[in-house]
NUSE-933073 format. One record per residue (C-alpha): residue number from 1; x, y, z; residue in three letters. Coordinates in steps of 0.1 Angstrom, whole numbers, plus 2048, in hexadecimal, padded with zeros to 3 digits. Layout:
<sites>
+-----+------+-------+-----+-----+
:   k : east : north :  up :   r :
+-----+------+-------+-----+-----+
: NUM :    X :     Y :   Z : ALA :
...
+-----+------+-------+-----+-----+
</sites>
This chain:
<sites>
+-----+------+-------+-----+-----+
:   k : east : north :  up :   r :
+-----+------+-------+-----+-----+
:   1 :  98C :   ADC : 54B : MET :
:   2 :  972 :   AEB : 564 : ASP :
:   3 :  96B :   B10 : 55A : ILE :
:   4 :  964 :   B2A : 57A : TYR :
:   5 :  94D :   B49 : 572 : LEU :
:   6 :  93E :   B6C : 583 : SER :
:   7 :  921 :   B62 : 58C : ASN :
:   8 :  910 :   B83 : 590 : THR :
:   9 :  8EC :   B6A : 59D : LEU :
:  10 :  905 :   B61 : 5C0 : THR :
:  11 :  920 :   B77 : 5C0 : GLY :
:  12 :  939 :   B5D : 5BD : LYS :
:  13 :  94E :   B4F : 5A2 : LYS :
:  14 :  942 :   B2C : 59E : GLU :
:  15 :  94A :   B0E : 58A : LYS :
:  16 :  935 :   B0D : 569 : PHE :
:  17 :  91D :   AF3 : 569 : VAL :
:  18 :  907 :   AED : 548 : PRO :
:  19 :  8E2 :   AE2 : 543 : ASN :
:  20 :  8EF :   ACC : 526 : LYS :
:  21 :  912 :   ABC : 528 : ASN :
:  22 :  933 :   ACF : 511 : LYS :
:  23 :  913 :   AE7 : 505 : GLU :
:  24 :  90A :   B0B : 50D : VAL :
:  25 :  8F3 :   B23 : 507 : GLY :
:  26 :  8F8 :   B49 : 50B : ILE :
:  27 :  8E6 :   B63 : 508 : TYR :
:  28 :  8F0 :   B8A : 504 : SER :
:  29 :  8E2 :   BA6 : 50A : CYS :
:  30 :  8E8 :   BBE : 4E9 : GLY :
:  31 :  8E6 :   BE0 : 4E1 : PRO :
:  32 :  8CA :   BF9 : 4DC : THR :
:  33 :  8CB :   C02 : 4B4 : VAL :
:  34 :  8C2 :   C25 : 4B6 : TYR :
:  35 :  8E6 :   C31 : 4B3 : TRP :
:  36 :  909 :   C25 : 4AB : ASN :
:  37 :  916 :   C0E : 4C0 : GLN :
:  38 :  93A :   C1A : 4C9 : HIS :
:  39 :  959 :   C04 : 4D8 : ILE :
:  40 :  94A :   C0D : 4FD : GLY :
:  41 :  92C :   BF6 : 4F4 : HIS :
:  42 :  942 :   BE1 : 4DD : MET :
:  43 :  95B :   BD6 : 4FD : TYR :
:  44 :  93B :   BC1 : 50B : ALA :
:  45 :  939 :   BAF : 4EA : TYR :
:  46 :  95C :   BA8 : 4E1 : VAL :
:  47 :  95C :   B9A : 506 : GLN :
:  48 :  938 :   B84 : 501 : TRP :
:  49 :  94D :   B79 : 4E1 : ASP :
:  50 :  967 :   B6B : 4F7 : VAL :
:  51 :  951 :   B5B : 50C : LEU :
:  52 :  945 :   B47 : 4EF : VAL :
:  53 :  966 :   B42 : 4DD : ARG :
:  54 :  978 :   B32 : 505 : THR :
:  55 :  955 :   B1D : 507 : PHE :
:  56 :  95C :   B0F : 4E0 : LYS :
:  57 :  985 :   B0E : 4E8 : TYR :
:  58 :  978 :   AF6 : 504 : PHE :
:  59 :  966 :   ADF : 4ED : GLY :
:  60 :  940 :   AF3 : 4F8 : TYR :
:  61 :  925 :   AE9 : 4DA : LYS :
:  62 :  91F :   B13 : 4E2 : THR :
:  63 :  8FA :   B24 : 4D7 : LYS :
:  64 :  901 :   B4D : 4D9 : TRP :
:  65 :  8D9 :   B61 : 4DA : ILE :
:  66 :  8E1 :   B89 : 4D8 : MET :
:  67 :  8C1 :   BA2 : 4D6 : ASN :
:  68 :  8BC :   BBE : 4C2 : LEU :
:  69 :  8A6 :   BD8 : 4D6 : THR :
:  70 :  896 :   BEE : 4BB : ASP :
:  71 :  877 :   BF8 : 4CF : VAL :
:  72 :  86B :   BFF : 4F2 : GLY :
:  73 :  88E :   C03 : 506 : HIS :
:  74 :  889 :   C28 : 516 : MET :
:  75 :  8A7 :   C42 : 51A : THR :
:  76 :  8A4 :   C39 : 53F : SER :
:  77 :  8AC :   C14 : 547 : ASP :
:  78 :  88B :   C18 : 55A : GLU :
:  79 :  868 :   C20 : 548 : ASP :
:  80 :  872 :   C46 : 546 : MET :
:  81 :  877 :   C59 : 52C : GLY :
:  82 :  875 :   C56 : 505 : GLU :
:  83 :  879 :   C35 : 4F4 : ASP :
:  84 :  899 :   C30 : 4E9 : LYS :
:  85 :  891 :   C2D : 4C4 : MET :
:  86 :  87A :   C49 : 4C2 : GLU :
:  87 :  895 :   C60 : 4CD : LYS :
:  88 :  8A7 :   C51 : 4B1 : GLY :
:  89 :  891 :   C58 : 498 : ALA :
:  90 :  888 :   C7E : 49D : LYS :
:  91 :  8AD :   C7F : 49E : ARG :
:  92 :  8B6 :   C77 : 47C : GLU :
:  93 :  891 :   C80 : 46F : GLY :
:  94 :  889 :   C5B : 461 : VAL :
:  95 :  875 :   C40 : 46D : SER :
:  96 :  87A :   C25 : 491 : VAL :
:  97 :  87F :   C0A : 473 : TRP :
:  98 :  897 :   C1F : 45E : ASP :
:  99 :  8AD :   C29 : 47D : ILE :
: 100 :  8AB :   C02 : 488 : ALA :
: 101 :  8B7 :   BF6 : 466 : ASN :
: 102 :  8D3 :   C0F : 465 : LYS :
: 103 :  8DF :   C0C : 484 : TYR :
: 104 :  8DE :   BE0 : 486 : ILE :
: 105 :  8F4 :   BE6 : 468 : ASP :
: 106 :  910 :   BFC : 47E : GLN :
: 107 :  90E :   BE0 : 498 : PHE :
: 108 :  915 :   BC6 : 480 : LYS :
: 109 :  932 :   BD6 : 46F : GLU :
: 110 :  93D :   BE1 : 48F : SER :
: 111 :  93E :   BB9 : 49A : MET :
: 112 :  950 :   BB0 : 47D : LYS :
: 113 :  96B :   BCD : 47F : LEU :
: 114 :  975 :   BC0 : 4A6 : LEU :
: 115 :  976 :   B9F : 49B : GLY :
: 116 :  951 :   B92 : 4AA : ILE :
: 117 :  942 :   B73 : 49E : ASN :
: 118 :  920 :   B79 : 495 : THR :
: 119 :  907 :   B64 : 4B1 : PRO :
: 120 :  8F2 :   B48 : 4A9 : ASP :
: 121 :  8D4 :   B5C : 4A7 : VAL :
: 122 :  8D3 :   B84 : 4A9 : LEU :
: 123 :  8AB :   B8B : 4B2 : CYS :
: 124 :  89B :   BAA : 4AC : ARG :
: 125 :  886 :   BB4 : 4C6 : ALA :
: 126 :  86C :   BBF : 4AC : THR :
: 127 :  86D :   B99 : 49A : ASP :
: 128 :  85E :   B88 : 4BF : ASN :
: 129 :  841 :   B9E : 4CC : ILE :
: 130 :  82B :   B81 : 4CD : SER :
: 131 :  842 :   B6D : 4DE : GLU :
: 132 :  841 :   B90 : 4F8 : GLN :
: 133 :  81E :   B8D : 4FB : VAL :
: 134 :  81B :   B6C : 504 : LYS :
: 135 :  837 :   B6F : 51D : LEU :
: 136 :  820 :   B8B : 529 : ASN :
: 137 :  802 :   B79 : 52A : GLN :
: 138 :  80F :   B5C : 543 : LYS :
: 139 :  820 :   B76 : 558 : ILE :
: 140 :  7FC :   B82 : 55A : GLU :
: 141 :  7EB :   B5E : 560 : SER :
: 142 :  804 :   B55 : 57C : ASN :
: 143 :  7FC :   B79 : 58F : GLY :
: 144 :  818 :   B8F : 58E : PHE :
: 145 :  80A :   BAB : 57C : THR :
: 146 :  7F0 :   BC9 : 57D : TYR :
: 147 :  7DF :   BDA : 561 : LEU :
: 148 :  7E1 :   C02 : 560 : THR :
: 149 :  7D6 :   C1F : 54D : LYS :
: 150 :  7FC :   C1B : 539 : MET :
: 151 :  800 :   BF8 : 539 : GLY :
: 152 :  809 :   BD4 : 548 : LEU :
: 153 :  81C :   BD5 : 565 : VAL :
: 154 :  831 :   BC3 : 574 : TYR :
: 155 :  827 :   BBE : 599 : ASP :
: 156 :  84D :   BBA : 5AC : THR :
: 157 :  838 :   BB6 : 5D1 : ALA :
: 158 :  831 :   B96 : 5C0 : LYS :
: 159 :  854 :   B89 : 5BB : PHE :
: 160 :  863 :   B8A : 5E3 : PRO :
: 161 :  889 :   B86 : 5D3 : ASP :
: 162 :  884 :   BA6 : 5BD : TYR :
: 163 :  8A5 :   BBB : 5CA : ALA :
: 164 :  8BC :   B9F : 5D6 : LYS :
: 165 :  8C9 :   B9B : 5B3 : PHE :
: 166 :  8D4 :   BC2 : 5B0 : GLY :
: 167 :  8DB :   BC7 : 5D4 : ASN :
: 168 :  8C0 :   BDE : 5CF : LEU :
: 169 :  8B5 :   BF9 : 5ED : ASN :
: 170 :  892 :   BFD : 5E7 : LEU :
: 171 :  88B :   C18 : 600 : GLU :
: 172 :  8A2 :   C2A : 5EE : GLU :
: 173 :  88E :   C27 : 5CC : LEU :
: 174 :  871 :   C32 : 5DF : LYS :
: 175 :  876 :   C53 : 5CF : THR :
: 176 :  87C :   C46 : 5A8 : ARG :
: 177 :  874 :   C5C : 591 : ASP :
: 178 :  861 :   C46 : 57C : ASP :
: 179 :  841 :   C40 : 592 : ILE :
: 180 :  836 :   C64 : 584 : GLU :
: 181 :  831 :   C55 : 563 : ILE :
: 182 :  814 :   C3C : 571 : ASP :
: 183 :  807 :   C49 : 594 : HIS :
: 184 :  7F3 :   C26 : 592 : ASP :
: 185 :  813 :   C14 : 595 : LYS :
: 186 :  814 :   C02 : 5B7 : LYS :
: 187 :  837 :   C05 : 5B8 : LEU :
: 188 :  854 :   C1A : 5AA : PRO :
: 189 :  867 :   C00 : 59F : TRP :
: 190 :  84B :   BEF : 592 : ASP :
: 191 :  84D :   BEB : 56E : PHE :
: 192 :  83D :   BE8 : 54A : PHE :
: 193 :  83A :   BCA : 539 : LEU :
: 194 :  824 :   BD5 : 51B : TRP :
: 195 :  81D :   C03 : 51C : ALA :
: 196 :  800 :   C0F : 50B : ILE :
: 197 :  7EC :   C31 : 506 : ASN :
: 198 :  80D :   C3C : 4F4 : SER :
: 199 :  814 :   C50 : 4D8 : LYS :
: 200 :  82F :   C35 : 4CD : HIS :
: 201 :  837 :   C33 : 4AC : THR :
: 202 :  83B :   C08 : 4AC : MET :
: 203 :  81D :   BFC : 4BD : ARG :
: 204 :  80A :   BD9 : 4B9 : TRP :
: 205 :  7ED :   BC8 : 4C1 : ASP :
: 206 :  7EB :   BBA : 4E7 : SER :
: 207 :  7CF :   BAE : 500 : PRO :
: 208 :  7DA :   BCE : 512 : TRP :
: 209 :  7D9 :   BE3 : 4F6 : GLY :
: 210 :  7E8 :   BEF : 4DA : VAL :
: 211 :  80D :   BF6 : 4E7 : GLY :
: 212 :  831 :   BEC : 4E8 : TYR :
: 213 :  845 :   BD3 : 501 : PRO :
: 214 :  859 :   BDB : 51B : GLY :
: 215 :  87F :   BDD : 51A : TRP :
: 216 :  882 :   BC1 : 532 : HIS :
: 217 :  869 :   BA8 : 526 : ILE :
: 218 :  878 :   BA7 : 505 : GLU :
: 219 :  89A :   B95 : 512 : CYS :
: 220 :  889 :   B7A : 527 : THR :
: 221 :  874 :   B71 : 508 : ALA :
: 222 :  891 :   B73 : 4ED : MET :
: 223 :  8A6 :   B61 : 50A : SER :
: 224 :  892 :   B44 : 511 : THR :
: 225 :  87D :   B40 : 4EE : LYS :
: 226 :  8A0 :   B36 : 4DE : TYR :
: 227 :  8B5 :   B27 : 4FC : LEU :
: 228 :  897 :   B1B : 512 : GLY :
: 229 :  889 :   B24 : 533 : GLU :
: 230 :  8A7 :   B18 : 548 : ASN :
: 231 :  8C3 :   B1F : 533 : PHE :
: 232 :  8EE :   B27 : 53D : ASP :
: 233 :  8FD :   B48 : 538 : ILE :
: 234 :  8EE :   B6B : 537 : HIS :
: 235 :  90A :   B84 : 535 : THR :
: 236 :  905 :   BAE : 534 : GLY :
: 237 :  90E :   BCD : 543 : GLY :
: 238 :  915 :   BD7 : 564 : ILE :
: 239 :  8FE :   BF6 : 55D : GLU :
: 240 :  8E0 :   BD8 : 556 : HIS :
: 241 :  8E5 :   BC5 : 579 : ILE :
: 242 :  8CB :   BDE : 589 : LYS :
: 243 :  8AF :   BE1 : 57A : VAL :
: 244 :  8B1 :   BD0 : 554 : HIS :
: 245 :  8BC :   BAD : 563 : HIS :
: 246 :  8AB :   BB2 : 584 : THR :
: 247 :  88B :   BB3 : 56C : ASN :
: 248 :  893 :   B99 : 55A : GLU :
: 249 :  89A :   B7C : 579 : ILE :
: 250 :  87A :   B8D : 588 : ALA :
: 251 :  866 :   B82 : 561 : GLN :
: 252 :  876 :   B63 : 563 : GLY :
: 253 :  86A :   B59 : 588 : TYR :
: 254 :  844 :   B68 : 582 : ALA :
: 255 :  843 :   B52 : 563 : ALA :
: 256 :  853 :   B36 : 567 : PHE :
: 257 :  85B :   B31 : 58A : GLY :
: 258 :  87E :   B31 : 585 : HIS :
: 259 :  8A3 :   B42 : 57B : LYS :
: 260 :  8A2 :   B46 : 554 : THR :
: 261 :  8C8 :   B46 : 55A : ALA :
: 262 :  8E1 :   B33 : 56C : ASN :
: 263 :  900 :   B4D : 56B : TYR :
: 264 :  8FB :   B72 : 567 : TRP :
: 265 :  91C :   B84 : 558 : LEU :
: 266 :  920 :   BA7 : 553 : HIS :
: 267 :  93A :   BB7 : 547 : ASN :
: 268 :  949 :   BD8 : 552 : GLY :
: 269 :  950 :   BF8 : 53F : TRP :
: 270 :  964 :   C06 : 525 : LEU :
: 271 :  96B :   C29 : 533 : THR :
: 272 :  97C :   C47 : 525 : GLY :
: 273 :  99E :   C59 : 533 : LYS :
: 274 :  98F :   C67 : 54E : ASP :
: 275 :  97F :   C4C : 55A : GLY :
: 276 :  95B :   C51 : 54B : GLU :
: 277 :  940 :   C3B : 537 : LYS :
: 278 :  943 :   C3D : 514 : MET :
: 279 :  923 :   C49 : 50C : SER :
: 280 :  90F :   C5C : 4F2 : LYS :
: 281 :  906 :   C76 : 507 : SER :
: 282 :  925 :   C84 : 513 : LEU :
: 283 :  935 :   C83 : 4F1 : GLY :
: 284 :  958 :   C6D : 4F8 : ASN :
: 285 :  951 :   C4C : 4DF : TYR :
: 286 :  95E :   C3F : 4C1 : VAL :
: 287 :  950 :   C23 : 4A6 : THR :
: 288 :  967 :   C06 : 49C : ALA :
: 289 :  95F :   C14 : 47C : GLY :
: 290 :  96F :   C38 : 484 : GLU :
: 291 :  990 :   C26 : 492 : LEU :
: 292 :  992 :   C1A : 470 : ILE :
: 293 :  991 :   C44 : 465 : GLU :
: 294 :  9AF :   C49 : 480 : LYS :
: 295 :  9C3 :   C2F : 472 : GLY :
: 296 :  9C4 :   C17 : 48A : TYR :
: 297 :  9BA :   BEC : 485 : ASP :
: 298 :  998 :   BE8 : 497 : PRO :
: 299 :  9AA :   BCA : 4A6 : LEU :
: 300 :  9BF :   BDA : 4B7 : ALA :
: 301 :  9A1 :   BE7 : 4CB : MET :
: 302 :  997 :   BC5 : 4D1 : ARG :
: 303 :  9B9 :   BC0 : 4DD : TYR :
: 304 :  9BC :   BD7 : 4F5 : LEU :
: 305 :  99E :   BCB : 502 : ILE :
: 306 :  9AB :   BAA : 505 : LEU :
: 307 :  9C3 :   BBE : 51F : THR :
: 308 :  9A3 :   BC0 : 535 : SER :
: 309 :  991 :   BA7 : 546 : HIS :
: 310 :  96F :   BA4 : 53D : TYR :
: 311 :  95E :   BB3 : 563 : LYS :
: 312 :  979 :   BCF : 56A : LYS :
: 313 :  975 :   BDE : 547 : GLY :
: 314 :  98C :   BF6 : 53B : LEU :
: 315 :  995 :   C1B : 53A : ARG :
: 316 :  9A1 :   C24 : 511 : PHE :
: 317 :  9B3 :   C3C : 504 : SER :
: 318 :  9C4 :   C40 : 4E6 : PHE :
: 319 :  9E5 :   C3D : 4F8 : GLU :
: 320 :  9DE :   C17 : 501 : SER :
: 321 :  9CE :   C14 : 4DA : LEU :
: 322 :  9EE :   C1E : 4CE : ASP :
: 323 :  A05 :   C08 : 4E3 : SER :
: 324 :  9E8 :   BE7 : 4DA : ALA :
: 325 :  9EB :   BF0 : 4BC : GLN :
: 326 :  A16 :   BF1 : 4B8 : SER :
: 327 :  A0D :   BD1 : 4CC : ALA :
: 328 :  9F7 :   BBD : 4B0 : LEU :
: 329 :  A0E :   BC8 : 49B : ASN :
: 330 :  A2B :   BB7 : 4AB : ASN :
: 331 :  A16 :   B97 : 4B4 : LEU :
: 332 :  A10 :   B93 : 490 : LYS :
: 333 :  A32 :   B98 : 487 : ASN :
: 334 :  A3C :   B7E : 49F : LEU :
: 335 :  A1F :   B65 : 48E : ILE :
: 336 :  A2D :   B69 : 46D : ASN :
: 337 :  A50 :   B62 : 479 : SER :
: 338 :  A46 :   B45 : 488 : ALA :
: 339 :  A37 :   B39 : 46B : LYS :
: 340 :  A4F :   B3E : 455 : ALA :
: 341 :  A61 :   B27 : 469 : GLU :
: 342 :  A55 :   B03 : 452 : GLU :
: 343 :  A6C :   AE9 : 461 : SER :
: 344 :  A62 :   AD5 : 47A : ARG :
: 345 :  A80 :   AC9 : 494 : THR :
: 346 :  A7C :   AAD : 4B0 : ILE :
: 347 :  A70 :   ABA : 4D2 : LEU :
: 348 :  A82 :   AB4 : 4ED : SER :
: 349 :  A6E :   AA7 : 50E : GLU :
: 350 :  A75 :   AC9 : 51E : GLU :
: 351 :  A69 :   ADA : 502 : LYS :
: 352 :  A4A :   AC1 : 502 : ASN :
: 353 :  A45 :   AC9 : 521 : GLN :
: 354 :  A45 :   AF2 : 51D : LYS :
: 355 :  A28 :   AEC : 503 : ILE :
: 356 :  A14 :   ADA : 517 : GLU :
: 357 :  A17 :   AF5 : 534 : GLU :
: 358 :  A0E :   B10 : 51A : PHE :
: 359 :  9F3 :   B00 : 513 : ARG :
: 360 :  9E6 :   AF5 : 533 : GLU :
: 361 :  9F1 :   B1B : 53F : ASN :
: 362 :  9D6 :   B2D : 527 : PHE :
: 363 :  9B7 :   B13 : 52E : SER :
: 364 :  9C2 :   B1C : 551 : ASN :
: 365 :  9BF :   B3C : 54B : ALA :
: 366 :  99F :   B3C : 538 : LEU :
: 367 :  98E :   B29 : 550 : ALA :
: 368 :  993 :   B3E : 56B : ASP :
: 369 :  978 :   B56 : 563 : ASP :
: 370 :  981 :   B5A : 53E : ILE :
: 371 :  9A3 :   B70 : 54A : ASN :
: 372 :  9AC :   B76 : 528 : VAL :
: 373 :  9C7 :   B93 : 533 : PRO :
: 374 :  9DA :   B6F : 542 : GLN :
: 375 :  9D2 :   B61 : 523 : ALA :
: 376 :  9E4 :   B7A : 515 : LEU :
: 377 :  A00 :   B7A : 525 : ALA :
: 378 :  A05 :   B54 : 524 : ILE :
: 379 :  A08 :   B5C : 4F7 : LEU :
: 380 :  A1E :   B70 : 4FD : TRP :
: 381 :  A38 :   B5B : 516 : GLU :
: 382 :  A30 :   B46 : 4FF : MET :
: 383 :  A3D :   B57 : 4DE : LEU :
: 384 :  A5C :   B63 : 4ED : LYS :
: 385 :  A68 :   B3D : 4FC : SER :
: 386 :  A7C :   B21 : 4EC : ASN :
: 387 :  A62 :   B0B : 4DF : ILE :
: 388 :  A67 :   B06 : 4B9 : PRO :
: 389 :  A58 :   B21 : 4A0 : SER :
: 390 :  A43 :   B0D : 494 : GLN :
: 391 :  A30 :   B02 : 4B6 : ASP :
: 392 :  A2F :   B25 : 4C2 : LYS :
: 393 :  A1A :   B2A : 4A0 : TYR :
: 394 :  A06 :   B0B : 4A7 : ASP :
: 395 :  9FF :   B16 : 4CB : LEU :
: 396 :  9F7 :   B3E : 4BE : ALA :
: 397 :  9D9 :   B32 : 4A3 : ILE :
: 398 :  9CA :   B1B : 4BC : SER :
: 399 :  9CE :   B3A : 4DC : PHE :
: 400 :  9BE :   B4F : 4BF : ASP :
: 401 :  99D :   B3B : 4BE : ASP :
: 402 :  998 :   B4D : 4DB : VAL :
: 403 :  9AD :   B70 : 4D5 : PHE :
: 404 :  997 :   B73 : 4B5 : GLY :
: 405 :  9B4 :   B8B : 4A7 : LEU :
: 406 :  9B7 :   B78 : 482 : GLY :
: 407 :  9D8 :   B6E : 48A : LEU :
: 408 :  9DB :   B54 : 472 : SER :
: 409 :  9D5 :   B6E : 454 : GLN :
: 410 :  9EC :   B88 : 461 : VAL :
: 411 :  A03 :   B95 : 448 : SER :
: 412 :  A27 :   BAA : 454 : LYS :
: 413 :  A1F :   BCC : 461 : SER :
: 414 :  A3A :   BE5 : 46C : LYS :
: 415 :  A41 :   BEA : 48D : VAL :
: 416 :  A45 :   C0A : 49C : GLU :
: 417 :  A4D :   C0E : 4C2 : THR :
: 418 :  A2F :   C28 : 4D4 : PRO :
: 419 :  A3E :   C45 : 4E7 : GLU :
: 420 :  A34 :   C35 : 509 : ASN :
: 421 :  A4A :   C16 : 500 : ILE :
: 422 :  A64 :   C28 : 4F6 : LYS :
: 423 :  A5E :   C41 : 518 : ALA :
: 424 :  A60 :   C1C : 52F : LEU :
: 425 :  A7D :   C14 : 520 : ILE :
: 426 :  A90 :   C30 : 524 : GLN :
: 427 :  A87 :   C31 : 547 : LYS :
: 428 :  A92 :   C0A : 54E : ARG :
: 429 :  AB3 :   C17 : 53F : ASP :
: 430 :  AB6 :   C2F : 554 : GLU :
: 431 :  AB0 :   C16 : 56C : LEU :
: 432 :  AC5 :   BFF : 565 : ARG :
: 433 :  AE4 :   C1B : 561 : LYS :
: 434 :  AE1 :   C23 : 58C : GLU :
: 435 :  ADE :   BFC : 592 : LYS :
: 436 :  ABA :   BFE : 59C : LYS :
: 437 :  AB4 :   BDD : 58A : PHE :
: 438 :  A95 :   BCD : 598 : ILE :
: 439 :  A82 :   BEF : 58F : GLU :
: 440 :  A91 :   BF0 : 56F : ALA :
: 441 :  A87 :   BC8 : 56F : ASP :
: 442 :  A60 :   BD3 : 576 : LYS :
: 443 :  A60 :   BEE : 55B : ILE :
: 444 :  A72 :   BD2 : 53F : ARG :
: 445 :  A55 :   BB7 : 54D : ASP :
: 446 :  A3C :   BD6 : 542 : GLU :
: 447 :  A44 :   BDA : 51F : ILE :
: 448 :  A46 :   BB6 : 51F : ILE :
: 449 :  A22 :   BB8 : 525 : SER :
: 450 :  A19 :   BCF : 50F : LEU :
: 451 :  A24 :   BB8 : 4F2 : GLY :
: 452 :  A48 :   BC6 : 4EC : PHE :
: 453 :  A6D :   BB6 : 4F7 : ASP :
: 454 :  A8B :   BC4 : 505 : VAL :
: 455 :  AAD :   BB6 : 4FE : SER :
: 456 :  ACD :   BC0 : 50F : ASP :
: 457 :  AE8 :   BC5 : 4F9 : LYS :
: 458 :  B0D :   BC3 : 509 : PRO :
: 459 :  B22 :   BDC : 50C : ALA :
: 460 :  B3D :   BE1 : 4F3 : LYS :
+-----+------+-------+-----+-----+
</sites>
């Protein structure tokens, strides 16, 4: 089946054509491990876990690489501010190495709680310094750099298409403040490949002096180390488009003369109830571990994320998480009920056709730019259909290879109707009494989309 993906590189939804038949290499920008990874961060990693699972579902051999940034990421995504790792170390009064280890462990635990499979390679930037130095040397030998008192700088004027990927207005960027950090920079948006003459704690020898790598070179070095100079898919958040990924593309052009990744996919943000991006600075975040403390199954958070398309992001509230928790419990009970029916029946041609239609519709949804919300709706439609219970169970477990909700290991749980569902039911009842059946049916569809059913008993 042909898979179509929204490619930021071209601005189009395109048919996916792998470099190697039925194989796919995926690189995901991972966390900067200077603080807890909250559910706003984890939104992206759930979505990219689903991307990898989808390719596996379609029979691809997958190789998923994710970096762990433990040096070089400034508090601004450009060259401004303090290194985030140094900032974390000062905040907690420990070494940068202790900070990195602590928050790598927290990230791994969050992945486990949210059902995210561990990537094939989780690579730390500090374990790949030599690769970054060699790549910088390659970029330098190709004539794309200049040296200042602050370090080795990428000369963006040598890359004619620098502004293209991020659709940048370079005239506006001329007022960027980080030019003041190094007056020897030719252009404000030129960026560091290697920083020197710094009191930074984490420093290594290099041909340009003792220092540390720029954030952007880390991802280019590690992605091409494990996937080759040209690979299939690079993922990240929409915040990476204008700076980090723009600079990665520039580095690839300078080093290899061509793009590193063929498809660039970007996820939207998980925002707070007020629509603001969930962030540490605003203090409006919660971690996967804290969800447990509040009485939630972390997989309810995963379920909630599955209701959103990766490109669109999601507005989070605890009310929506309550609904997701109830829907997940309801789903588990339906799976258990289907599993309990052990007998097999000879299927009619009509029911055989229905089973194949559900499977085909599910695949079609995933093939259309990983439309997981549509795939989730097909799961519910299938479970509420009249196909035999054992076939419902088999299909649900097969679909869960993509969803990652652990449905094959569920146990019975009590489902309580949340207040927002009760309100919708009451509203629907009122509409029916007023004989506004079309409006009532729309409410019923909304209730079903949230994982609940409505049965109308005949009046006595």
